[in-house]
N, C-alpha and C positions, 0 to 999 in steps of 0.2 A: 252655371251662375254665378254670379258677382254682387254679393249684396253689401251693403255699405251703411252700419246704424249710424244717426247721426244722435250726439251730446247734446241735452238741451242749448248747453252755451252756445252750442253752431249756431241752430237755429234761429237764438235769437238774437246771432249776430250778422244771418239772415235778414231777417225780418224790415229794416231800416231802409231795404231795398226801393223796398213799396215807393217810401215818403222821399228816397231820390230821385226815382221814375217820374218820377206824379207832375213832383214840383219843375223836372225841364221838361217833360213834354207839356205839362199843362201851362206854361208860360207862355209855350210856343202856341198859336191858334192856327198857324196854318195847315194846309194840309201835307200827309204823307205819303207817298207814293209806295202803297207794296205790291206792287207786279207791274209790269208793261200794258196794262188794263185798267186797273185799278187804283184808284186814291183817294184816300179818308182823310175826314180830320174827328174821328172818332176819337176818344180818349182809350175806348175799348180796345177797338182794332190797335189801335198803340201800343199798346201792353203783348195784345196776345206775341204781337213779334218784336215784342223785348226781350232779351239777352241777358240774365242773371246768370249769378254762380250755381254750381252743380247743385246745390242744397236750397237754392230759392226754386230755382226750377223745376225741383223733384218736391219738394213738402208744399215749399208758401202759395207760389205763383198759383196753381191749381185751387188753391180755397179762398184766393181772393178775384179768384178770374171765375172760381165756379160763382160766388156770390154777386157780382159785377154782370154777369151777365142775367141770372136772375131775377136781380132788377130792371133791366132791359123789360125782360118781358112784361112788366107789368106796367109799365110808362118807357117813352118814346127818352133818352137819352139821360133818365136815372142812371144808364151804368156806369155816366161818367162821373156823377153826382158821389153814387156809392165809393169808385175812390176814391175821390175827395175827398171821402168821409174816411174810406180806413185812414186814409196817410194823414190825414188831421189827430184822428185821434191816436194810431201810434205816436204820432211826436209826443203828444199831452203823455202817453202812458212811460214814452222814455222817459218824460224828463220828468216825470214824477216818481218814476222807482229811482231816477240819479238822484234825485232831492233824499228820498227815506234813505239810500245808501249814506249818503253823505251826515246824516242826522242821525244813523244809527250806528254809526263810526263815532261824533263824536257822543252818542251819549255812551256807547263803550267804551272808550278811552277816557271820557273826562269826567263823565257823569257818576255810570257804575261804576261797584268793585264788587269781591268778593266776600263773602260775609260768614263770619265762624263765629261761636261760639260766645265769645264777650259779645257780639252787637245784639246776637240774642236776646242775653242777658239783661241791656240796657233795654232794647224793646221792650222787655215783658217788666221792666221797672219802671217803664216811660208810664203803659199801659194798664197797669195793674196799681192800686195802692195800695189792697188789703194785701197784709204779711201774711196770711194764708196762702190764699192764690197762687200771690209767687212763689214759694215754697212748694207748692205743688206743680206749678208749671216745673220750675230750677230741675224738679223730681223724676220727671217722665222723660226734660230736653236730657236727663245724666244716664236711662237708661231704654234711648232712644238712637236711632241713626237717620241718614238720609233715606233710606231704604224700606223704615220698620212701620205702617200701617196703623193708625193711632185710632183708635176707635172710644167716643165717649156714649155711657149705656142710663136714661136716666132709672133709677129703683125710689124705693122706701127704705135705704140702708141711711142715718143719720146721720153719717160721716162719708165722706167720699175716701174713696178708695182705690189703689193705682194696683193693677193687676197685670203682671208682666208675664205672656203664652208664650211660648215656641214649639216648633211641629206642625204638624198640622190638622187647624181648629176648622172646624166645620159643625154647627146647628145642626141637631136632629131630633126628634118628638121622641119622649121612651113613659114606653105601655104604667102607667099608674099601681098597677100591680107590682111593679116592682123599686116601686119608691114608698113605701105602706108604711114601713120604720124611722120614714126621712132620706136623706141624703143616704147613697149608695160610696163611699170611698174608701178605693184602693189604693194599695199600691203597686207597682211590679207585674201589673193584671195584662193577661194572655190577650192578645187581640186576633182574633179568626175574621178576618173579609173575603166574602161571600160575595163576585159582582154573578147573584139571580136571582132567583127566584127561590126558596128551599120547597116542595114541595109535598114532604116525608119525614117522617124521622128517622127513617133510614139515612138519606142523607147526611145526618151529621150521630148516627148514632154511637159511632167511635170516640167524638168529641164529649159528648157529653159524659159516656162514661169513663172516661179519660177527666172529666174536670170533677166527677165523685169521688171518683178510688185517689186522688190527688187534694183535695178539696182547697185548690189553688183557686183564684177567680178567675173567671175569665168574661169577656164580652166575644160575642157575635155583629160584625154590618154587615148589613145583607136587605137585599133591596124589596125585600119581602119575605113572607111565608106564608101556611095556610093555619088555617085555624085549629089543625091537628099538633102543629109544631106548635105555632104561641102556647096549647094550653099545655103540651111537656113541658116546654124550658118554663114555666111558669111552675109547674109542678115540682121539680125539679130543685126550682130557687126555693120554692118557699120549705124545702128540707132543708 
């Protein structure tokens, strides 16, 4: 079996063949000899025997012909009208597409330009009159790049703050039992990620012993845990 995949550009080039056929055949109001015993003035009948390029015959023509035949089943001669409308809409679409390409080319080449840091600084100075706001935004600009996500959070703090975070960041809920004495802040924390549900203390018994012996900070990330596991961890944490 031989299969050829047509590109979008090839299909676009084949579509205007509909317009050229309808313009040539539509202007001819005479009859067309289909066979030795058949004569027809129908545009749809003429279109059936019209031969286009291979891509047009295999891809475009079946779609157009299907629409014309379906239209003909609803009302007499509506198939010819359907072909005429398809031709008109295709020509208008091609014209609009060409105009958009020209306009886009002009915009890209003569109007637009690649922005740089100086352009952004000028925009900040033009949009913000407050010196603090300008300084704040410039600081954000210095600590970010085109791929850096920037988040704004409303807080009760008196002064605005900039926090630069790296690595994997995600929000999770923490049981208040671990925060009775305020924020839990440590460096060089040992992190364990368990992709599942901790059902029994035995599953993490070795980890609890290691944390108790080394006195090093540990954090366990898991999808969920049973009440016994949570109670045991809280008991060890308070100790």
